[in-house]
C-alpha atoms as one frame of an Amber mdcrd trajectory, in Angstrom:
protein
 -55.293  67.175  30.991 -58.258  68.830  32.685 -61.565  68.630  30.814 -63.101
  71.450  32.894 -61.778  75.012  32.635 -64.266  76.796  34.897 -65.794  74.545
  37.544 -69.263  74.976  38.981 -69.709  75.693  42.662 -72.370  74.789  45.223
 -75.460  76.967  45.422 -76.873  75.190  48.461 -76.758  71.943  50.410 -80.029
  70.076  50.934 -80.867  67.568  53.640 -83.573  65.136  52.575 -86.870  64.799
  54.408 -87.750  61.481  56.013 -91.170  60.363  54.818 -93.270  57.344  53.825
 -94.800  56.444  50.509 -96.603  53.522  48.914 -97.987  51.212  51.601 -95.623
  52.580  54.234 -92.150  52.357  52.700 -89.711  54.547  54.622 -87.587  56.767
  52.408 -85.791  60.106  52.196 -87.211  62.699  49.804 -84.101  64.477  48.582
 -85.551  66.536  45.735 -88.932  67.792  46.831 -91.661  69.986  45.342 -90.008
  73.279  46.285 -86.977  72.490  44.112 -88.844  71.465  40.952 -88.444  74.780
  39.137 -84.822  75.205  40.226 -83.860  71.679  39.122 -86.132  71.475  36.053
 -86.553  68.936  34.341 -86.315  66.825  37.515 -89.407  66.581  39.702 -88.408
  64.320  42.575 -85.583  62.157  43.916 -86.250  59.598  46.647 -83.485  57.640
  48.340 -84.401  54.456  50.173 -82.200  52.108  52.120 -82.794  49.759  55.049
 -81.999  46.271  56.281 -85.226  46.272  58.319 -87.953  44.516  56.277 -90.587
  46.514  58.122 -89.310  49.625  56.365 -89.887  48.297  52.835 -91.791  44.992
  52.718 -95.222  46.585  52.040 -93.870  48.049  48.803 -95.785  50.228  46.369
 -99.108  48.576  45.413-101.015  49.583  42.276-100.962  53.340  41.672-101.304
  55.604  38.603 -98.923  58.000  36.823 -99.315  60.470  33.966 -97.102  63.058
  32.291 -93.528  62.128  33.266 -90.928  59.354  33.497 -89.772  57.338  36.496
 -86.208  56.051  36.755 -85.669  53.487  39.513 -82.087  52.449  40.301 -81.586
  49.488  42.621 -78.258  49.398  44.465 -79.263  46.399  46.556 -82.340  44.185
  46.691 -85.026  43.055  44.257 -88.256  44.756  43.191 -90.997  43.268  40.975
 -92.694  45.653  38.545 -96.097  45.052  36.937 -98.135  47.581  34.990-101.416
  47.950  33.138 -99.586  47.877  29.809 -98.820  44.208  30.341 -95.176  44.756
  31.287 -93.552  42.801  34.098 -89.939  42.705  35.200 -87.653  42.025  38.137
 -85.345  44.840  39.106 -82.182  43.441  40.712 -78.900  44.677  42.222 -77.404
  47.370  40.002 -80.332  47.443  37.572 -82.509  50.305  36.356 -86.189  50.471
  35.440 -87.008  53.317  33.057 -90.727  53.908  32.640 -92.494  56.554  30.564
 -95.960  57.065  32.032 -97.094  59.242  29.129-100.883  59.446  28.878-101.208
  57.181  31.894-100.919  53.727  33.374-101.098  52.012  36.726 -98.288  49.910
  38.105 -96.983  48.246  41.237 -93.460  47.929  42.616 -93.205  45.191  45.219
 -90.128  43.822  47.031 -89.245  40.214  46.247 -87.292  39.590  49.418 -88.230
  39.321  53.052 -84.838  40.052  54.600 -81.587  41.792  53.740 -80.790  45.276
  52.500 -83.115  47.118  50.111 -81.437  50.239  48.747 -81.814  52.510  45.750
 -83.205  55.679  44.207 -86.274  56.758  42.296 -85.991  59.816  40.082 -88.917
  61.567  38.393 -88.047  63.162  35.035 -90.519  65.530  33.430 -91.821  65.185
  29.883 -92.257  68.153  27.523 -95.849  69.310  27.026 -96.041  67.832  23.537
 -95.104  64.371  24.848 -97.127  64.220  28.065 -99.852  62.121  26.433 -97.512
  59.830  24.500 -97.858  56.052  24.583 -96.593  54.533  27.842 -93.225  52.775
  27.564 -91.080  50.621  29.788 -87.576  49.144  29.831 -85.738  46.987  32.350
 -81.992  47.625  32.179 -80.075  44.879  33.968 -76.824  45.721  35.724 -74.642
  44.177  33.020 -76.330  46.390  30.396 -75.225  49.615  32.085 -71.992  50.856
  30.459 -69.091  51.444  32.833 -65.842  53.334  32.417 -62.906  53.783  34.798
 -61.243  57.187  34.604 -57.446  57.588  34.616 -57.794  58.619  38.281 -59.489
  55.325  39.108 -63.117  56.448  39.449 -65.586  53.812  38.277 -68.449  55.536
  36.437 -71.716  53.724  35.770 -73.305  55.669  32.900 -77.057  55.199  33.305
 -77.965  58.086  30.986 -76.098  60.636  28.918 -72.368  60.492  28.214 -69.201
  60.462  30.309 -65.553  59.975  29.358 -66.398  58.950  25.776 -68.904  56.387
  27.045 -72.555  56.429  25.961 -75.082  55.662  28.680 -77.766  53.000  28.660
 -80.426  55.660  27.958 -80.625  58.893  25.979 -83.472  61.394  25.919 -83.780
  64.052  23.215 -85.635  66.862  24.958 -84.251  66.765  28.502 -80.805  65.290
  27.695 -80.446  63.714  31.166 -77.069  62.795  32.598 -77.243  60.130  35.330
 -73.923  58.855  36.671 -73.213  56.590  39.623 -69.667  57.401  40.778 -67.586
  54.878  42.733 -64.389  56.434  44.070 -61.361  54.275  44.907 -60.002  53.422
  48.345 -57.672  56.422  48.347 -58.483  59.874  49.735 -58.352  62.838  47.399
 -59.217  61.173  44.094 -60.597  63.720  41.606 -63.408  63.316  39.074 -64.243
  65.841  36.343 -67.345  66.041  34.162 -68.136  68.681  31.517 -71.665  70.124
  31.787 -73.530  72.556  29.519 -74.073  75.817  31.390 -77.827  75.749  30.704
 -78.273  72.337  32.299 -79.359  72.123  35.928 -77.319  69.695  38.021 -76.945
  68.213  41.480 -74.836  65.650  43.342 -76.101  63.324  46.071 -73.604  61.478
  48.298 -74.740  58.078  49.549 -71.395  56.767  50.892 -68.468  58.681  52.354
 -68.107  62.349  51.504 -66.642  64.666  48.895 -65.727  68.241  48.032 -67.069
  70.234  45.105 -63.933  72.053  43.966 -64.099  75.491  42.356 -60.647  76.956
  41.796 -58.989  77.426  45.191 -62.292  76.897  47.017 -63.978  73.656  48.014
 -67.393  72.970  49.516 -67.755  69.786  51.558 -70.753  67.579  50.808 -71.252
  64.989  53.572 -73.070  61.701  53.274 -76.830  61.877  52.690 -76.656  65.458
  51.421 -77.478  66.878  48.014 -75.456  69.720  46.533 -77.403  71.919  44.121
 -74.804  73.221  41.673 -74.515  76.722  40.273 -74.999  77.155  36.515 -71.817
  79.136  35.939 -68.897  77.217  34.472 -68.386  74.472  31.927 -68.305  71.477
  34.253 -67.845  69.936  37.655 -64.804  68.896  39.702 -65.209  66.520  42.659
 -62.564  65.413  45.169 -63.648  62.520  47.368 -62.832  60.625  50.527 -61.840
  56.997  50.091 -64.663  54.667  48.972 -67.147  57.488  48.424 -70.169  56.842
  46.231 -72.385  59.520  44.759 -74.855  60.103  41.960 -74.436  63.038  39.601
 -77.620  64.068  37.806 -78.043  66.876  35.253 -80.467  67.799  32.503 -81.730
  70.428  30.100 -84.615  72.430  31.602 -87.953  72.467  29.779 -88.968  75.959
  30.975 -92.637  74.949  30.983 -95.286  75.345  33.705 -95.406  72.488  36.228
 -98.803  71.472  37.599 -98.755  68.458  39.933-101.413  66.564  41.794 -99.874
  63.509  43.444 -98.855  61.057  40.698 -99.989  63.309  37.849 -97.680  66.012
  36.451 -99.079  68.228  33.697 -98.832  71.889  32.652-102.225  73.259  33.759
-104.856  72.705  36.441-107.367  71.775  33.736-105.082  68.981  32.536-104.811
  67.695  36.096-108.595  67.611  36.447-108.759  65.639  33.195-106.094  63.221
  34.479-108.093  62.524  37.651-111.294  62.065  35.613-109.538  59.695  33.229
-108.137  57.644  36.079-111.543  57.372  37.753-113.040  56.310  34.407-110.533
  53.461  34.177-108.646  54.932  31.219-105.235  54.269  32.800-105.653  50.542
  33.070
């Protein structure tokens, strides 16, 4: 029985922008600054993937954050995290690092391999104004700790955050209610996946293997590999129909509807708060 009565469609397709960050890591910025209000509460999505060590070996040396959360999902490779709160962890294949910057900290993310594929995503999730100066927090979620469910149609769903098919994700967040699913479609063309979504929640799909269609009644919009589909907000859910062996992430969340003021690694609500963040960092108050 279908769980979605009125499926969402595609508002637009987005091609990521090739860029560099950290000490020269090559990546694709899929969700950029101009989409922050449209995809509130999400601020950024970077996709990285290369088997050339020169593209990733320099990593992300010490840098500050304030006012939001970072969610790093490693599909392949290993990354060592250290921060000014005394936390240290090794992010490995299939694992997630969930970090709440809150009032501020500095951290580094450095590859722990010199050859082989390094692949994954980093998502920035905004914090509500009342929580922007909360205590920093950090959790390493190893691959085996991420709940998985296989749908009747044979789609393997890794539930990083939120809920899917009666399965609770590894993380829940009260204010933004994020849904973060990694979808692994089977080796057969045309397999369908359905996911209910609250109409008020903004949502997007990013395809990192294969290709799929977003199905809306008799219509279907093709989403090729390395493209993001920004979904409309009409309807009670999403219907996907994929090529064999497609993989995609589905991300959705409840918008905060608050002003967004960003200066590099600081995301606050006003310019004055940004000035204070820079002053605090220079004064050594972020570790």
